[in-house]
C-alpha positions, 0 to 999 in steps of 0.5 A, a space after each residue: 336936787 330938787 325937781 327942775 321943769 324944763 322948757 320942752 315937756 311933751 303933753 298929751 293932745 287930747 287931754 291932760 289926765 293924770 297918770 292913774 287915770 290914763 294907765 288903762 290906755 297902756 292896758 290891753 282888753 281883758 280878753 287878750 290877757 287872758 289868752 296869756 294869764 301864765 308864763 310858760 318855764 321858758 318865758 320866765 327864763 327868757 324874761 329873767 336872762 332879759 332883765 339881767 342884760 337891761 335891769 329894771 325894764 320889767 315892761 317896755 311899750 309898743 304900739 300893737 297893731 294886732 289890738 289897735 293900740 298902744 300898750 305896756 307889757 312885759 318883753 316876753 309877753 307874746 303881745 310883745 312878739 314880732 313876726 318873723 319876717 321883718 324886712 327892716 332888719 335886712 334894710 336898716 329901715 329903722 330910726 331910733 333915739 338915746 335918752 338918758 332919765 337922771 335920778 332926783 333924790 331927795 331926803 325924807 322925814 328921817 333925812 334918808 335919801 330916796 328917789 322922788 323922780 327923774 329928769 329927761 335929759 334934752 327931751 325936747 330937742 332929741 324928740 324933735 330929732 326923732 320927728 325929723 328922722 321919721 320924716 326922712 323915712 316917710 314912715 306911716 305912725 299909727 300915733 302922734 309923736 306927742 303921744 309917743 312922747 308922753 308914753 316915754 314919760 308915762 314908762 318911766 313913771 311906771 317903772 319908778 324908782 327901780 329904773 333910776 337904782 343900782 347897786 343901791 345907788 342912784 343911777 341913770 336910766 337909759 331910754 331908747 324910742 325906736 320907729 320902724 318898718 313893720 311887717 310887710 312884703 319882702 322888698 326894699 321899698 315897702 308896699 303903700 300903706 306899710 305898717 310902722 312899728 313904735 316901741 321904747 325900752 328903758 332900763 337902768 345903764 349907769 354909764 356908757 364909758 367906765 365910770 373912771 373916763 370921765 375923771 381920768 380920760 378916755 382912750 380913743 382910735 380912729 382907723 384911717 379906713 373908717 370915714 363918713 363917706 355919705 351924709 347922715 340923713 337920720 338917727 338910723 343903722 347907717 350912722 353905725 356900720 361896721 360895728 362887729 368890726 370895731 369891736 374885733 379890732 378893738 380886742 387886737 388893739 387892747 391886747 396891743 397896747 395893754 390898755 382899754 379902748 374905749 371909743 372908735 373915731 370916724 374920720 372926714 370924707 376929706 383931707 388936708 393933702 400933705 403934698 398939695 396943702 389942699 382940702 380934697 376928697 379923699 379915701 383912705 382904703 385906697 392909700 398906703 396908710 402906714 406911714 405918718 405923713 398921710 395919717 397927719 392929713 386925716 380930719 376927724 368927722 366924730 365918734 362912733 356914737 358921740 360928736 366930738 370938739 376941741 379946746 384949747 385955751 378959752 376956745 372950742 372948735 366944733 365941725 362943720 356938718 360937711 364932714 358928714 355928722 349926725 348933729 348932736 343935741 349935746 354938743 349943740 347944748 354946750 356951743 349954744 348954752 354952756 360955753 357962753 354961761 362959762 365965757 368960752 368962745 365956740 367956732 365951726 372948724 375942722 381938726 386933725 392929728 397936728 392939731 393936737 401935737 403942741 400938747 396944749 389941745 384937748 379932744 371932748 366926746 359930747 353924746 347922750 349916752 357919753 354925756 361929755 368925756 374928755 381924751 386922754 390917749 389918741 391912737 391912729 391906726 390903720 386897717 391891719 390895726 398897725 399904729 401909725 401914730 399915738 399921742 397922749 392929750 391934755 385935759 385942759 382946764 376948760 375942757 374939764 369944766 365942760 365935763 364936770 360943769 355938763 355932770 353937775 348941771 343933769 344931775 341938779 347939783 347946780 341949775 342948768 344953763 337952759 331950761 331945755 336940758 331938764 324935763 322932770 317927771 315926778 313919782 308919787 302916790 298917783 304913780 304908785 296906783 299907776 303901776 300897781 294897776 298895770 302890774 295887775 294886768 299881768 299876774 305871773 309875769 310881772 311882780 312890783 319888788 
């Protein structure tokens, strides 16, 4: 699989130096490094535990207000410590993005496979969405979004092939850039001129859903009391409500049904009223949801971490924005580029439980971490975890083509339906030199093993 350069490559605004020249931008002043040249045993213990949870994340990026510059820094290093009072924790004033970095593998002179770089998936569209999210919050940025994007690329290069390997196999890395309100006075409304934090973490995370779900399908639950009542303004914490409650219910449902539950679906703020036959606003938490009749009126909005669509025959249907979904880049790509390439028709429309009763319609989940995965079992439950409906769904031919085709495109087995899918980064001698330079700035904190 060769390097494929995409159409949305982020470049530095000021200059086009190589990474080995640019790396010095990310190194703290020597006098600051000397203050923390020896990690404590607690630091190393925390670092080891961190790397177990986030493999290969030996360095992270942050804009350091203390130093007035962007830095690459070991996660447990004192220069990466946040203050005690961080208002965004309480008020959800944080936006983020999810990105994938897929390995590029080529054979060496001896015919052995080696990782020579990676492809960032839908980098341009996701950085554009991050910019919209920032504008929604009116964050005061200490550096430009273009240079923030360049830092994403540079951190991936520095972490190198270890970032794209798990148990000796090439595998995906996950990239999490985040921007949020920094230390300031208490209160929901930050004071004028408040600091904005900008951070990036990248680590090896091969699969969001278990690997077998991409061939066998996933099991999902839609709870009737989990609805998208309000518009989604940005990719932010508010989009992921009641996660601990969903996790609690997941354990109950798995024990009750004897199957793994892979995802939760949210419902739209309106339904097809079975009594009037009209689409009306509804709050399911105020209704008796113990019977199938009301469940049949529910309309699906999205997944907890991805968009959704149906596929029946040669037609893909995806929800309107009025269901209060985020607007997913993977769904947008599938609709705008994959579907025409496959000769599949697309249409905006609502769908609910009754659309799957014929046994001829598939349900897809589409997202950055999830990629594209089909649903094999759709369960509707109420807030008491009582099952109201339970359907086995087919994975029709076109649905499977979307699942397999997207995987083939992101891994470079076939050309992308559009160049914006892949933005390539290369690991070369200059990358190695840059890595050695940054690692040598933190002796005792990081190593090249």
